[in-house]
ZATI-696805 format. One record per atom (N, C-alpha, C): x, y, z. Coordinates in steps of 0.05 Angstrom, whole numbers, plus 32768, in hexadecimal, padded with zeros to 4 digits. Layout:
XYZ...
This chain:
82717FAF82AE825F7FA1829C825A7FB28284825C7FA6826C825A7FB58253823D7FBB824D82387FD48244821D7FDD823E82127FCE822581F87FC8822681EC7FBB820F81E87FCF81F881F07FC881E181ED7FD981CA81D27FD481BC81C37FE981B881A97FE781AA81AE7FE4818C81A37FCF818081A87FCC8163819A7FE2815381A57FEA813C81987FFF812C817D7FF68122816C800A811C81528004811081587FFD80F281507FE580EA81547FDD80CE813E7FE780BD81447FF780A981308004809881337FF9807B811C7FF1806F811C7FEB8053810D800180448119800A802E810D801F801E81018013800580E7801A7FFF80D980107FE880CF80277FD880DB802C7FC180D480427FAF80DE803C7F9380CE80447F7F80D7803E7F6480E880547F5780EF80687F678101807D7F5D811D807B7F69813080767F59814B80717F62815780887F72815180A07F69815B80B87F77814F80BA7F93813680B37F96812980B37FB08136809E7FC2813B80877FB8814880727FC88164807B7FD1817280877FBE818E80907FC5818D80A67FDB817B80B97FD8817980CF7FEC817180C58007815D80B38008815480A8802181698096802E81788088801E818E8077802881A38088803681AB809E802981BE80B0803481B480BC804F819B80C4804F818F80D08067818F80BD807E818580A4807A81828091808F819D8086809981AE8080808681C98076808E81D9808B809C81D280A4809881DF80B980A781D780BA80C481C380AA80CC81BA80A980E781C6809280F781D8808280E981E5806C80F781F48076811081F48066812681EA804A812881CD8049813181BE805F813181A3805F813A8191804F812681958052810C8186804380F88197804080DF8190802D80CF819F802980B6818D801B80A18194801F8088818680128072818F7FF6806F817D7FE3807081847FC6806D817E7FBC8051816D7FCA804281667FC2802781577FD8801981577FD77FFE81477FE87FEE81387FD77FD981227FE07FD081127FD27FBC81047FE67FAA81007FE07F9180F27FF27F7F80DA7FE67F7180D27FCE7F7B80BA7FC17F6F80AE7FAE7F8480977FA47F7E80897F927F90809A7F797F9780A47F6D7F8180B27F537F8580CB7F567F9780DA7F6C7F9280F27F717FA380E97F767FC080D47F857FC480CB7F8C7FDF80C37F747FEE80B47F627FE280AA7F4A7FEF80C17F377FF580D37F337FE280EA7F217FE680FD7F2A7FFB81037F447FFB81167F4F800F810A7F51802B80F07F56802C80E37F56804780E47F3A805380DE7F26804280DE7F0B804C80F97F028057810E7F0A804981297F00805181367F12806681307F2C8066813E7F3E8078812E7F47809081137F46808F81017F4E80A481097F6980AF81077F7E80A0810F7F9980AA80FC7FA280C081077FB480D180F67FBF80E780E17FD280DC80E97FE380CA80D77FF780BE80DA7FF680A080C37FF6809280C27FF7807580B88013806D80C98022806080C1803D805680B78039803A809D803B803680908031801E80818047800E808880487FF48079805A7FE28060804B7FD98049805A7FD68030804C7FCE802F80467FB1803D80557FA0803C80507F83805780457F7A8057802C7F72807080207F67806B80197F4A8074802B7F39807180277F1D805480257F14804380337F21802680327F198017801D7F288024800D7F3880167FF87F48801480007F657FFD7FFA7F717FF880047F8C80047FF17FA180157FFD7FB280227FED7FC7800F7FE37FDC7FF67FEE7FDD7FE37FE47FF07FDD7FC67FEA7FE17FBE7FD17FDD7FA27FCA7FEF7F8F7FDA80077F977FE0801A7F857FED801F7F8D800A80137FA2801480187FAB802F80137F9580447FFC7F8780447FF87F728058800E7F5D805780187F56803F802D7F41803D80477F4C8048804D7F65804480667F70804E80667F70806D804E7F718079804C7F73809680467F5880A380457F438093803C7F29809D80507F1C80B080697F2680B2807D7F1A80C480797F2380E180677F3680E680617F40810180787F4F810E808C7F5680FE80A37F66810880A47F8180F980A37F8080DF80A57F9880CF808D7FAA80D380937FC480D3807E7FD980D580817FEB80BD806B7FF380B1806B8003809980668021809E8077803180918073804E8091807180578074805A8062806D8055806B805280628086804D807180888037807D80A1802E807480A58011806280B7800C805480B87FF2804E80D47FE9804A80D77FCF804180F07FC4802280F07FC2801680D97FC87FF980D77FC67FEB80EA7FDA7FD680F87FD17FC9810B7FE37FAC81037FE97FA280EF7FDC7F8680E87FE17F8380DC7FFD7F7180E8800D7F6D80DE80287F6480C180287F5380BA80167F48809F80157F5E808A80127F71809080007F87807E7FFB7F99807C80147F9F809280207FB1809380377FA38085804F7F89808980527F7B807C80687F7B805E80647F788055804B7F78803980457F93802C804B7FA8803B80477FC38031804E7FC4802B806C7FB9803C807D7FB88037809A7FA7801F80A07F90801D80937F7E800780987F8B7FEC80907F9E7FEE807D7FAC7FD680747FC57FD080857FCB7FE180987FE07FDA80AB7FF77FED80AE7FF88003809E800D801780A1800C802580BC8023802A80C88024803780E28027805580DF802D805F80C78031807B80C4802F808380A78029809C80A2802780A78086803580C28085804880C48072805680DE806E805480E58051805280FF804B80548108802F8071810B802880778109800E8093810A800580A08125800880908139800E809C8154801480A38157803180A18141804180A88142805D80C68148806080CE8156807580EA815C807980FA8143808281148145807F8125812F80878121812880A5811E813D80B5811A813880D280FF812980D780EB813080C880D1812380CB80D3810680C380E180FF80AE80E480E480A580F380D380BA810980DE80C4811980CF80D9810880CB80F280FA80E080FA80EA80DF811380D380CA810F80C780CA80F880B180B780F380BB809A80F380D2809580E880DD807A80E880E18071810580ED8082811580F2807B813180D88076814080C48087813C80AB8085814A809C806B8142809B80668128808E804D811E809B8035812A80B68035812A80C5801E813580BF801B815380BA8030816180B3802F817D80968028818380878024816E806B801B81718057803281708060804A816A804D8061816880408062814D802A8071814B801D80768132802480938129802D80958110803380B08105801D80B880F1800680BD80FC7FEE80C480EC7FE180DC80F97FD980EF80E97FCD810780F57FB1810181017FA8811281127F90810D81217F77810A810F7F76811A80FA7F5F811880E77F5E80FD80DA7F7580F380D17F7680D980C47F6F80C380D87F7880C580F17F7280B281057F5480B1810A7F4780C8810A7F2A80CA810E7F1B80BC80F77F2480C180DE7F1780B480C87F1A809680C87F33808D80CF7F38807080D07F28806380E67F26807080FD7F17806581137EF98063810C7EEF807780FF7ED3807780F67ECE806180E27EE1805C80D07EDE804780BC7EDD802C80C97EEE802880DE7EEF800F80EB7ED7800980FD7ECB801E81077EB5801A811A7E99801F810F7E98802C80F77E7D803280EC7E70801880E17E56801580E57E487FFE80D97E48800080BB7E4A7FE980AE7E4A7FE980917E2F7FF280867E31800480727E18800E80667E0D7FF980537DF27FF780527DE67FE480407DEC7FEC80237DEE7FD880127DF57FDD7FF67DE17FF07FE87DC87FED7FF07DB37FFE7FE37DB7801C7FE87DC680227FFD7DCA803E80047DE3804A7FF57DF180397FE77E0A80417FDA7E0380507FC07E0C806A7FBE7E0680797FA67E14806E7F8D7E27805D7F917E3680517F7A7E2880387F707E1080317F7B7E0380187F747DFF80157F567DF7802A7F497DF180297F2C7E0B80227F1C7E21802E7F247E3B80287F177E42800A7F1A7E4080027F337E477FE67F3A7E357FD27F2C7E1B7FD97F2A7E087FC77F1E7E0E7FC47F007E1B7FD77EF47E217FD57ED77E387FC27ED17E467FB97EE57E5D7FA77EE07E527F8B7ED87E607F7F7EC57E597F637EBD7E677F507ED17E5F7F377ED17E6B7F237EE27E897F207EDC7E907F227EC27EAC7F207EBA7EBC7F377EC67EB07F4F7EC47EBE7F677ECF7EC17F657EED7EAD7F5A7EFB7EB07F567F187EC77F427F1E7EC97F2E7F0D7EDF7F1A7F107EFA7F287F0C7EFC7F397EF87F147F487EF37F1B7F597F0B7F077F677F177F0C7F787F2E7F177F687F467F0A7F507F4B7F147F3F7F617F317F367F5C7F377F307F437F527F287F3C7F667F3E7F417F5F7F577F3B7F707F6E7F407F767F727F5D7F607F707F6D7F637F747F8A7F737F5D7F977F6E7F457F8F7F7B7F2D7F9B7F977F287F907F9E7F367F7A7FB67F307F6C7FD07F3B7F787FCE7F487F8F7FE67F537F9D7FF87F627F8A7FEC7F727F797FFC7F837F6780087F757F4F7FFE7F5D7F4980097F4F7F3280057F5E7F1880167F597F0480147F677EEB7FFB7F5E7EDC7FF27F6E7EC97FDA7F687EBA7FDD7F4D7EAC7FF47F477EA17FF87F2E7E937FF47F167EA57FFE7F187EBE7FFB7F037ED17FDE7EFE7ED87FCF7F147EDD7FB37F127EE47FA37F077ECD7FAA7F0F7EB57F9C7F057E9D7F9F7EE77E9B7FB87EDE7EA07FBD7EC17E9F7FAD7EB17EB37FAA7EBC7ECB7F9A7EAF7EE07F7D7EAD7ED87F747EC07EC87F577EC07EC07F537EB37EA57F697EA97E9A7F687E9B7E807F5E7EAC7E697F677EC57E6A7F617ED87E547F7B7EE47E4B7F7B7EF07E337F937EFE7E2A7F977F187E387FB07F227E387FB57F3C7E457FA57F527E387FA27F507E1D7F937F647E0E7F757F647E187F6A7F4C7E1B7F4E7F4B7E247F4C7F557E417F5F7F4F7E517F5F7F587E6D7F607F777E6E7F717F837E5D7F737FA07E5D7F587FAD7E537F4B7FA07E3F7F317FAA7E367F1C7FA97E4C7F1C7F947E5C7F0A7F937E727F107FA97E867F2A7FAE7E8C7F317FC37E9F7F277FDE7E957F2B7FE37E7B7F227FFD7E6F7F0480017E737EF57FEC7E6F7ED87FED7E737ED17FF27E907EDF7FE47EA27EDA7FE87EBF7EE180047EC77EF8800F7EBE7EFF802A7EC57EEA803E7EBD7EDE803A7EA57ECA804D7E9B7EB0804B7EAC7EA880327EB27E90802F7EC17E9280397EDE7EA980367EEA7EAC803E7F067EB980597F097EC080667EF37ECC80807EF37EE680817F037EF7806D7EFE7F12806C7F0A7F27806E7EF47F3F80767EFB7F53807B7EE67F6880657EE37F6C80557EF77F8180417EF57F7D802B7F0A7F9080177F0C7F8C80017F1D7F8D80097F3B7F9C801D7F427F9C80277F5D7F8180317F667F7480427F557F5A804C7F5C7F4580367F5B7F4880237F497F35800C7F487F387FFC7F627F507FF77F6B7F557FE87F847F477FF57F9B7F4B800F7F9E7F3F801E7FB47F20801D7FB27F1680217F9A7EF980217F967EEE80057F9D7EFB7FF07F947EF27FD57F997EF17FCE7FB77F067FD67FC57F077FD17FE27EF07FE17FF07EED7FFA7FE87ED8800B7FF57EBC7FFF7FF17EB77FF57FD97E9C7FEB7FD37E9B7FCD7FD47EAF7FC07FDF7EAF7FA37FE47EAC7F937FCA7EB77F9C7FB47EB57F8E7F9B7EC97F777F997EDA7F757FAE7EED7F5E7FAE7EE17F457FBA7EC97F477FC47EBC7F307FD17EB47F1C7FBC7EB77F027FC27EAE7EED7FB07E907EED7FAD7E857EE67F967E687EE57F927E5B7ED07FA37E437ED57FAC7E357EC27FBD7E287EAC7FAC
């Protein structure tokens, strides 16, 4: 009786740096028949389209794609109930990395991880394990189980109170926009891209954030993405 052959782990690479994609492809394809690269993507649109059609086993995902936060599309990438996400990033902020786990990532690796660590993490994530250090797991568990603090206890209340209704609408559009370009979001709000950018600049100053990634994280943390009552 012929032995059953285990199919290779299908890996999709998502990174906006061509050299990184090339190096990771060589590394993973060198592990055949254990695992192989089934697709690469360098932007949101490619990642979503290729995930939908190919349904990779593991998605090796960079958090920053051309200045846009991959957390925006992470739930959509995982909506097929087959693919599992492993974050490979240069991001060092614990809050951002923890949010990636809360959004569905099964593991987090820094880009200075060794080749052996990357291969091992892919295999472990595919097998259903979590590749997250104990400290991060503790923080995520605490976030999931801790009671929500009342708004009045939030030290950021004064900053948030300074936002206009239009600025709150802009923030909700950024969070709900799944990483859409500024021009697209402006069109949805029936304003020009220039006006949209001016609103963003004002919001950044009021909330002391530097870009859309930081705004996204701030908005999720302080529940600014919720629709008005």
